[in-house]
C-alpha positions in Angstrom: 76.1 -98.0 23.3 78.0 -101.0 21.9 81.8 -100.6 21.4 83.3 -99.9 18.0 85.0 -103.3 17.9 81.6 -105.1 18.6 79.9 -103.2 15.8 82.9 -103.9 13.5 82.8 -107.6 14.3 79.0 -107.8 13.8 79.3 -106.0 10.4 82.1 -108.4 9.4 79.9 -111.4 10.3 77.1 -109.8 8.1 79.5 -109.4 5.2 80.6 -113.0 5.6 76.9 -114.0 5.2 76.5 -115.2 8.8 73.0 -115.6 10.3 71.5 -112.6 12.3 71.9 -114.7 15.5 75.6 -115.0 14.9 75.9 -111.3 14.3 73.9 -110.7 17.6 76.3 -113.1 19.4 78.9 -110.3 19.3 76.7 -108.1 21.3 75.9 -110.9 23.8 79.7 -111.5 24.2 80.2 -107.8 24.9 77.5 -107.9 27.6 79.0 -110.9 29.3 82.4 -109.0 29.3 80.7 -106.0 30.9 79.4 -108.3 33.7 82.9 -109.8 34.2 84.5 -106.4 34.3 82.0 -105.4 37.0 80.5 -102.6 34.8 77.1 -103.8 36.0 75.3 -107.0 37.0 72.4 -109.1 35.9 69.8 -111.2 37.7 70.5 -114.2 35.5 72.5 -115.3 32.5 69.2 -115.1 30.5 68.9 -111.4 31.4 72.4 -110.7 30.3 71.7 -112.5 26.9 68.5 -110.5 26.5 70.3 -107.2 27.1 72.8 -108.2 24.4 70.1 -109.2 21.9 68.3 -106.0 22.5 71.5 -104.0 21.8 72.0 -106.0 18.6 68.5 -105.2 17.4 68.9 -101.5 18.2 72.2 -101.5 16.4 70.5 -102.7 13.2 71.0 -106.5 13.3 68.0 -107.9 11.5 67.2 -110.4 14.3 63.5 -111.3 14.3 61.5 -111.2 17.6 60.8 -114.5 19.3 57.9 -116.4 17.7 54.4 -116.4 19.3 54.1 -118.9 22.1 57.8 -119.1 22.9 57.9 -116.1 25.2 55.6 -113.6 26.8 53.8 -111.0 24.7 55.7 -108.3 26.7 59.1 -109.7 25.6 58.0 -110.0 22.0 56.7 -106.4 22.0 60.0 -105.2 23.5 62.0 -107.1 20.8 59.7 -105.6 18.1 60.3 -102.1 19.4 64.1 -102.6 19.5 64.0 -103.9 15.9 62.0 -100.8 14.8 64.6 -98.6 16.5 67.4 -100.4 14.7 65.7 -99.8 11.4 65.7 -96.1 11.8 62.8 -95.2 14.1 65.3 -94.4 16.8 64.3 -92.1 19.7 66.9 -90.9 22.2 66.5 -92.7 25.5 65.8 -90.1 28.2 68.8 -89.6 30.5 66.6 -90.3 33.5 65.5 -93.7 32.2 69.1 -94.6 31.2 70.4 -93.7 34.7 67.6 -95.7 36.4 68.4 -98.7 34.3 72.1 -98.5 35.0 71.6 -98.1 38.7 69.2 -101.1 38.8 71.7 -103.3 37.0 74.6 -102.1 39.2 72.7 -103.5 42.2 72.5 -107.0 40.6 75.1 -109.8 41.1 77.9 -110.6 38.8 77.8 -114.4 38.9 75.5 -114.6 35.8 78.6 -114.4 33.7 80.4 -117.2 35.4 81.5 -120.2 33.4 79.2 -122.5 35.4 76.2 -120.3 34.8 76.9 -119.9 31.1 77.3 -123.6 30.8 74.1 -124.3 32.6 72.2 -121.8 30.4 73.6 -123.4 27.3 72.5 -126.9 28.5 69.0 -125.8 29.3 68.6 -123.9 26.0 70.0 -127.0 24.2 67.6 -129.3 26.0 64.6 -127.4 24.6 65.6 -128.1 21.1 65.1 -131.4 19.2 68.0 -133.7 18.4 67.4 -133.1 14.6 67.5 -129.3 15.2 70.8 -129.5 17.1 72.3 -131.8 14.5 71.3 -129.5 11.7 72.8 -126.4 13.3 76.0 -128.3 14.0 76.2 -129.3 10.3 75.6 -125.7 9.3 78.4 -124.6 11.6 80.7 -127.2 10.1 79.9 -126.0 6.6 81.0 -122.4 7.3 84.3 -123.4 8.9 86.5 -124.0 5.9 88.8 -127.0 5.3 91.6 -126.1 7.7 89.3 -125.4 10.7 87.1 -128.4 9.9 90.2 -130.6 10.0 91.4 -129.3 13.4 87.9 -129.6 14.8 87.7 -133.2 13.6 91.0 -133.9 15.2 89.8 -132.4 18.5 86.6 -134.4 18.3 88.6 -137.6 17.7 90.8 -136.9 20.7 87.7 -136.3 22.8 86.2 -139.6 21.7 89.5 -141.4 22.5 89.6 -139.8 26.0 86.0 -140.8 26.7 86.7 -144.4 25.5 89.7 -144.7 27.9 87.6 -143.4 30.8 84.6 -145.6 30.2 84.4 -148.5 32.6 85.0 -152.0 31.1 82.1 -154.3 30.7 83.9 -157.4 32.0 
């Protein structure tokens, strides 16, 4: 069961008109925190993200299942089931199943939530997208920032560019 603060943040994001994936991000964040706290483990960062997305769908976030051909049929069915449960067809998970899941996850490692693993996951996910797609989502993100945050982000980007220019070897 997601924490009250996670649900509150997700609802806030929905009210602000954020995309379902942004709302679901709150649940993924909570899952990563659980791994870091040692509440349970995960085989991979991808698994931790999947658990977070499933919790989001079950909590009523209108996140569509992955499109055909992007994942296995089993994953898509699981996502559809979670979405149905979130829309009101919820059935109480049996205590036995819940216990089994928790015990299995407790046996897994905790390194899936490390900065290095999260960074690696982000890079591989990004590599699968086209340049145009990445650019479009960056522009969408910039639009929702507001003038003050946009300005500070621009300053940070300029500083990064300056640092990179200084570090680059000279052509002479």
